[in-house]
N, C-alpha and C positions, 0 to 999 in steps of 0.2 A: 740260258736258263732252262729249267725243266729236266726231265729224265733223259739220259742218253738213249739215242735210238739204237736198236739192237741188230740191224742188218745193213749191209751195203746198199741193198735195194731201198730200204726206208730212208737212208741218208741221201741217196740219189734223188728220191722223190722230194725230200726237204729242199735240196739244192734247186731242183726245177721249180718248186713253189717260190723260192726266194727270187729266182730270175723273173718269174711272172710278177711277183709283188713289187719288185723294183723297176719294172718296165724295161728290162734288158731285152733288146730285140736279137742281137747277135753278140757272141762273146767267144773267147778262147778259154778253155778250162785248163788250169795247171794244178796238178795234185801230187803230193809227196806221200809215198808209202800207202797207208790206207786211203788217203785222199786221191791217190792215182786210181784206185779201184772205183771210188765214188765218181770221179770225173769220167772214167771210161763208161760206167753204167749210165750216168746221166746223159752223156753224149749219144749213146745208142738209143736212149728213150726219147730224147728231144733233139733230133738231128737238125730241125729247122732253126734252132737257136745257136748251134755250135759251129764256129768257123775252124776250130782245130783243138787238139788236145796235146798236152805235154805231160807225160807220165814219168815222174821223178822218183828214183829209188823204188821201182815197182817189181813185182814178181807175181806169177800166177802158176799154180795156186799159191796163195800167200799163207802157208801153214805156219802156225805159231807153236813153238815147243811146249810140251806139257809142263816143263819146269817154269816157264814164263807165265803160262796161264794160271798155274797154281799160285805162284807168287803174287800175281795181279789180283787174284781172288782173296788170298789169305794174308798177304803182307805187302801192301802197295809200295812202300818205300823200297823193299827188296827188288820189286819189279822195276822200279825207276832206276835203281842202281844197275841192274842187269842190262836194261835197254841202253843206258848211258855208256856203259863199257862197250857193248857190242856195236853201238852206232858209230864209233869213231875208229879211224884206221890205225891209231896208235896213241900212246899216252903223251907223247911229246907235242908241244905246241907247234902248229904249222906256221911257216913264214907268211901264209896268206891271211892270217888273222887280221881282223879289221883295224887293230891298233895296238900299241904297246900296253901290256897289262890285261888285254882281253883274254879271258879264260874260257875257251870254247866249251870244255866239258862241264865246268861249273855253271856256265850260263844255261846249258841244256838241262842240267839237273834242276836248277832253280825254276825254270819254266815248267817242267813236269810236276814239280812240287806245288807250284801255283795252281796248275790245273787240278791236281788232286785235292787241294784245300778248298777250291771253289766248287767242287762237285762231290757232295756227300755220297752219291751213288758210286759204285765201283766202275768209274768211267773207263779206266785202262782195261779192266777185265772185259767189260762190255765191248769195247772197240777191238781188242785182240780176238775175242770170240767171233765177232762179225767178220773179221778178216779170215779167220780159220774156216768159217762155214761158207764163205762166198764161193759159188759154183758157176757163176754166169760170165766169167771173164772172157772165155774164148768166143762165146756167142755174141757178147757185146762188141768185141773187137771185130768180128766178122761182119757185124752190122754197121760199122762206121763208114761214113762217106766223106770224112773231112781229113785234112792232113794230121799226121800223128808224129810226135817226137818223143823218143825215149832218152832220158838223161840218167845214166847209171854210174855208180861208183865202182871203180875197179877193185877196191878192197872192201866192198860191202859184205859183211857177214850175215846181216839180217835178211836182205833180199839180194843175194848174189846176182851179178849181171846175167849169168847163164839162166837164171830162173825166170827171166823175162822172155825166154825163147818161144814159149807157146803163144804168147800174145804177138810177138814180132812176126811169127810165121803166118798169122792171120792178117797182117798188115804189111804186105810186101813192099809197099811204097813208103813205109815209115822211115824216118831218119833216126839213126841210133848213134848217140854220143856217149862214150865212156870216159869218165874223168879220172885221171891219175891221182894217186896219193889221197884217196877219198873213200870213206866208208859210207854208211847209211845216212849220216848227218851231212849230206852234201852241201846244203845251204850254209852250214856253220863252218865246215872245213875248207870249202873252196867257193866262197860266195861270189867272187868276181867272175870265175869261170862259169859258174851256174848261170849267172845273169847274162853273161855274154852269149852263152849257148841258147838261152831262152829268147833273147831279144836281139 
């Protein structure tokens, strides 16, 4: 509930406040896309609480195309369609889908529509703008003192694997796993491999 927060730093502070409010002493942060930036920033700001981070489908800088920003501001459904198309490695259903009849792209689209309906504010525009403006990634990575894991899709068009290079260079001990036949929607396209990699 409430207005969407407008920066990765503000979202990181909200996450740290949540950990405090729930009494979490130590945890591992796992974040996908924008969530990876929030996890990274939160881990650098609260190192005493973080045992490790997993950055899934990440990039830095995480620049957002002007076409997507404009669509998110002016025609949210068009932005949802753009993200849904760009997030998947292909139009065909993958054999790794959770079960017969499971429609990965349709499920992703409905989830984004649900988020849109539940947030009268332009939440996608706010979030994309926050990603686009975030400049603290390399400093946050350099400040980490916990294990880091990068989980990247080999066919990711939104955050290509090579776009994580500046963060990886700041974390020479990080583990990097690239998943085949997978775009930005890693958890939807290759759920078992993502879980096996994380745990």
